[in-house]
C-alpha positions as CSV (number, residue, x, y, z in Angstrom):
1,X,102.8,111.3,109.9
2,X,104.3,109.2,107.0
3,X,101.3,107.5,105.2
4,X,101.2,105.0,102.7
5,X,97.9,104.7,100.1
6,X,97.8,101.7,97.7
7,X,95.4,102.5,95.0
8,X,95.6,106.4,95.6
9,X,95.3,107.4,92.3
10,X,91.4,105.6,92.5
11,X,88.2,107.1,92.8
12,X,88.5,107.3,96.8
13,X,92.0,108.1,96.7
14,X,92.1,110.9,94.6
15,X,89.8,112.6,97.0
16,X,91.9,111.5,99.8
17,X,95.2,112.1,98.9
18,X,94.9,116.0,98.7
19,X,93.3,116.1,102.0
20,X,96.1,114.3,103.5
21,X,98.6,116.6,101.8
22,X,96.8,119.7,103.1
23,X,97.0,118.2,106.3
24,X,100.7,118.5,106.2
25,X,101.3,114.6,106.4
26,X,103.9,113.0,104.0
27,X,102.2,110.5,101.8
28,X,103.3,108.0,99.5
29,X,101.0,106.7,96.7
30,X,101.3,103.0,95.1
31,X,99.1,102.7,92.0
32,X,99.2,100.7,89.1
33,X,97.3,103.1,86.9
34,X,95.6,100.4,85.4
35,X,92.8,103.0,84.2
36,X,95.5,105.5,82.6
37,X,94.1,108.1,85.4
38,X,95.8,111.2,85.5
39,X,93.6,111.9,89.0
40,X,96.8,113.0,91.0
41,X,98.3,115.3,88.4
42,X,96.9,118.7,90.6
43,X,98.8,117.1,93.8
44,X,102.5,116.9,92.1
45,X,103.2,120.5,93.4
46,X,103.3,119.3,96.4
47,X,107.0,118.1,98.1
48,X,105.0,115.5,100.5
49,X,103.9,113.6,98.1
50,X,106.0,110.5,96.5
51,X,104.3,108.4,93.5
52,X,105.3,104.9,93.0
53,X,103.8,103.0,90.1
54,X,103.8,99.4,91.0
55,X,101.6,96.6,92.1
56,X,100.2,96.0,95.7
57,X,101.1,92.3,94.9
58,X,104.9,93.0,94.5
59,X,105.9,91.6,98.4
60,X,109.5,93.4,97.9
61,X,108.0,96.6,96.7
62,X,105.3,96.8,99.4
63,X,107.6,95.5,102.1
64,X,110.2,98.5,101.2
65,X,107.5,101.1,101.2
66,X,106.0,100.2,104.6
67,X,109.0,100.2,106.7
68,X,109.0,103.7,107.7
69,X,105.1,104.5,107.6
70,X,102.9,105.6,110.7
71,X,99.4,104.3,108.7
72,X,98.8,102.5,105.9
73,X,95.6,102.8,103.8
74,X,95.3,99.6,101.2
75,X,92.6,101.4,98.9
76,X,94.0,99.2,95.9
77,X,91.0,96.8,94.6
78,X,89.0,95.7,91.9
79,X,85.9,97.3,93.1
80,X,82.4,95.8,93.0
81,X,80.8,92.4,92.3
82,X,80.7,92.7,88.3
83,X,84.4,93.1,88.0
84,X,85.4,90.6,90.5
85,X,83.2,87.8,88.9
86,X,84.7,88.8,85.5
87,X,88.5,88.2,87.0
88,X,88.4,85.9,90.1
89,X,91.9,85.1,90.4
90,X,93.0,88.9,90.0
91,X,90.4,89.7,92.9
92,X,91.4,87.1,95.2
93,X,95.2,88.4,94.9
94,X,94.2,92.1,95.1
95,X,91.3,92.0,97.7
96,X,92.6,89.2,99.8
97,X,96.1,88.5,99.4
98,X,97.7,91.8,99.2
99,X,95.8,93.0,102.2
100,X,96.8,90.0,104.1
101,X,100.5,90.7,102.9
102,X,100.5,94.4,104.4
103,X,99.0,93.1,107.5
104,X,102.2,90.7,107.9
105,X,104.6,93.1,107.1
106,X,103.9,95.5,108.9
107,X,104.3,96.1,112.7
108,X,102.1,96.4,116.0
109,X,103.2,100.0,115.9
110,X,101.9,101.0,112.2
111,X,97.8,101.9,111.9
112,X,96.5,100.0,109.2
113,X,92.9,101.4,108.0
114,X,90.9,99.2,105.5
115,X,87.7,100.0,103.6
116,X,85.7,96.7,103.4
117,X,82.2,96.9,102.3
118,X,78.6,96.6,104.1
119,X,77.7,94.4,101.2
120,X,79.0,91.7,103.5
121,X,76.0,92.1,104.9
122,X,74.1,90.5,101.7
123,X,70.7,90.0,102.4
124,X,69.4,91.3,105.8
125,X,65.9,90.9,107.7
126,X,63.6,93.1,106.8
127,X,63.0,96.5,108.7
128,X,66.0,95.5,110.9
129,X,69.2,97.5,111.1
130,X,72.6,95.8,110.3
131,X,75.0,96.7,113.1
132,X,78.5,95.3,113.5
133,X,77.5,92.6,115.3
134,X,75.2,91.5,112.7
135,X,76.5,88.0,111.4
136,X,78.0,88.8,107.8
137,X,76.7,86.8,104.9
138,X,78.4,88.2,101.7
139,X,76.7,86.8,98.2
140,X,79.4,87.7,96.1
141,X,83.0,87.2,95.3
142,X,83.4,90.6,95.9
143,X,82.0,90.6,99.4
144,X,83.6,87.4,100.4
145,X,86.8,88.4,99.8
146,X,86.4,91.8,101.5
147,X,85.1,90.2,104.5
148,X,88.5,87.7,104.5
149,X,90.4,90.7,104.2
150,X,89.0,92.3,107.2
151,X,89.5,89.6,109.3
152,X,93.0,89.5,108.5
153,X,93.3,93.4,109.1
154,X,91.4,93.2,112.6
155,X,93.5,89.7,113.6
156,X,96.8,92.0,113.0
157,X,96.0,93.6,116.6
158,X,96.6,97.1,114.8
159,X,94.0,97.9,112.5
160,X,90.4,99.7,111.9
161,X,88.2,98.5,109.3
162,X,85.5,100.8,107.7
163,X,82.5,98.9,106.1
164,X,81.6,101.5,103.5
165,X,78.0,102.3,102.7
166,X,77.8,102.3,98.6
167,X,79.7,105.6,97.7
168,X,78.2,108.5,95.5
169,X,79.9,111.7,94.3
170,X,82.4,113.4,92.2
171,X,86.0,112.6,92.2
172,X,88.7,113.2,89.8
173,X,89.0,110.0,89.3
174,X,85.2,109.8,88.4
175,X,83.2,106.4,88.3
176,X,79.8,106.2,86.6
177,X,79.1,102.7,87.7
178,X,78.0,103.8,91.3
179,X,74.3,103.2,92.0
180,X,73.5,106.7,92.5
181,X,76.4,108.0,90.1
182,X,75.0,105.7,87.7
183,X,71.1,106.3,88.2
184,X,71.7,109.9,88.1
185,X,73.6,109.9,85.1
186,X,70.7,108.4,83.4
187,X,68.3,110.5,84.8
188,X,70.3,113.5,83.2
189,X,70.9,111.8,79.7
190,X,68.5,109.5,79.3
191,X,65.4,110.7,81.3
192,X,64.3,107.3,82.1
193,X,65.2,104.1,84.0
194,X,63.7,100.5,84.1
195,X,64.0,99.2,87.7
196,X,64.4,95.7,88.5
197,X,63.3,94.5,92.1
198,X,63.4,98.2,93.3
199,X,62.4,97.4,96.6
200,X,66.1,96.7,97.0
201,X,67.4,98.5,100.0
202,X,71.0,99.6,100.5
203,X,72.6,102.6,102.3
204,X,75.0,105.4,101.0
205,X,77.9,107.7,101.7
206,X,79.4,110.5,99.9
207,X,83.1,109.9,98.8
208,X,84.4,113.0,100.4
209,X,82.9,111.8,103.8
210,X,84.8,108.5,103.1
211,X,88.1,110.2,102.9
212,X,87.2,112.4,106.2
213,X,86.6,109.0,108.2
214,X,89.8,107.9,107.2
215,X,91.2,111.2,108.9
216,X,89.1,110.3,111.9
217,X,90.0,106.9,112.2
218,X,93.8,107.9,112.6
219,X,93.2,111.0,114.8
220,X,91.1,108.3,117.2
221,X,93.3,105.2,116.6
222,X,93.5,104.1,119.8
223,X,90.1,104.4,121.1
224,X,88.8,102.6,117.4
225,X,91.6,100.1,116.7
226,X,90.9,96.3,116.3
227,X,86.8,97.1,115.7
228,X,84.7,97.2,112.5
229,X,82.7,100.2,111.8
230,X,79.6,101.0,109.7
231,X,80.1,104.2,107.5
232,X,77.1,105.2,105.9
233,X,74.5,108.1,106.0
234,X,72.2,107.2,108.6
235,X,69.1,108.8,106.9
236,X,70.1,107.5,103.7
237,X,69.1,103.5,104.2
238,X,66.8,103.9,100.6
239,X,65.5,101.4,98.3
240,X,65.9,102.0,94.3
241,X,62.6,103.4,94.0
242,X,63.2,106.0,96.7
243,X,66.5,106.8,95.3
244,X,64.8,107.9,91.9
245,X,62.1,109.8,93.7
246,X,65.3,112.0,95.3
247,X,66.8,112.1,91.9
248,X,63.8,113.6,90.3
249,X,63.5,116.5,93.0
250,X,66.9,117.7,90.9
251,X,65.9,116.4,87.3
252,X,61.8,117.0,86.7
253,X,61.5,115.3,83.7
254,X,63.1,111.9,84.9
255,X,60.9,109.1,84.3
256,X,61.3,105.7,86.3
257,X,59.3,102.4,86.3
258,X,59.5,99.0,87.9
259,X,59.7,95.9,85.4
260,X,57.2,93.5,86.4
261,X,59.5,90.6,85.3
262,X,63.4,90.5,85.3
263,X,66.1,90.3,88.1
264,X,68.6,92.6,89.6
265,X,72.0,90.4,89.5
266,X,72.9,92.8,92.4
267,X,71.1,90.8,95.3
268,X,71.9,93.0,98.2
269,X,69.1,94.2,100.3
270,X,69.7,95.3,103.8
271,X,69.5,98.7,105.9
272,X,72.5,99.6,108.1
273,X,73.0,101.3,111.3
274,X,76.0,103.9,111.8
275,X,75.3,104.5,115.4
276,X,78.5,102.7,116.4
277,X,81.0,105.3,114.4
278,X,78.7,108.2,114.9
279,X,79.4,107.5,118.7
280,X,83.0,108.3,118.0
281,X,82.1,111.6,117.1
282,X,81.9,111.4,113.6
283,X,79.0,112.9,111.5
284,X,78.8,112.6,107.4
285,X,79.0,116.2,105.9
286,X,77.4,115.8,102.7
287,X,73.6,114.6,102.4
288,X,72.0,112.6,99.5
289,X,70.4,115.7,97.9
290,X,73.6,117.7,98.1
291,X,75.4,115.0,96.5
292,X,72.9,114.6,93.5
293,X,72.8,118.3,93.1
294,X,76.7,117.7,92.7
295,X,76.5,115.5,90.3
296,X,73.7,116.7,88.0
297,X,76.4,119.6,87.9
298,X,79.4,117.4,87.1
299,X,77.5,115.8,84.1
300,X,77.5,119.2,82.5
301,X,81.2,118.5,82.1
302,X,81.2,114.3,81.9
303,X,79.5,112.6,79.1
304,X,81.5,109.8,78.2
305,X,81.8,105.9,79.0
306,X,85.1,105.4,80.0
307,X,84.4,106.2,83.9
308,X,83.8,103.0,85.2
309,X,85.6,100.1,86.4
310,X,84.2,97.6,83.8
């Protein structure tokens, strides 16, 4: 296939693009390289890779790049509630307007696979799994914009949306601000962490499994299209205290405690069912313990603060 990946040099894209190339697809990456990342350098050997330095908000550029593509993966994003709160106007243009543009400019015979977020569930009901039928209740600008963009993709009639759990794991465009990545980094280097509202739960998924689910979506597009799918590890609906206990199995002298006062600015608290996606034949390969072990190893290499979105 001919595939356009916007934001293809990012945390997810730099895992996904090599996988697409290895599957013999022609891949065009559109990225503004805002973090000066060099994550796709080892893909430049491939004659099937085209790199375009540009902006996903550029209507004429996006329109030209879309023309001959079989599939479009709109990954370009200001990811996370803190960054969107800091730059709300840019967040709206990138998270919603640019995705709506792709939905409007593409045709019915082109596939759109869009990564939204299960943070759209906001605050769930205790001990009740959020399914794709659960009403969305986003509590941040990031969550609201992602939900609006999801609706635009599904309304187009030729899209699949993937409600991703919180990603973790090593990527050439590394991020240390994701929860598992962050907590593991603190365990390795600080040896302690103070938790706020440690009972808040969420779901997790390895970044390589996220890349795999995009492949699964295009390979099963006709049976999956026009639907949202939760994407996470069904055995990893964990609160922050449970996550730290898992990390401690890999870092013996990691100490963690919950503060009696103080609040977590991220109020998300929900558990998620991934049964709908699993029923299509997709099963994640990388467990949370395996991912934490990978991160501990990686942090012997990475010891800098630049690998974050803010």
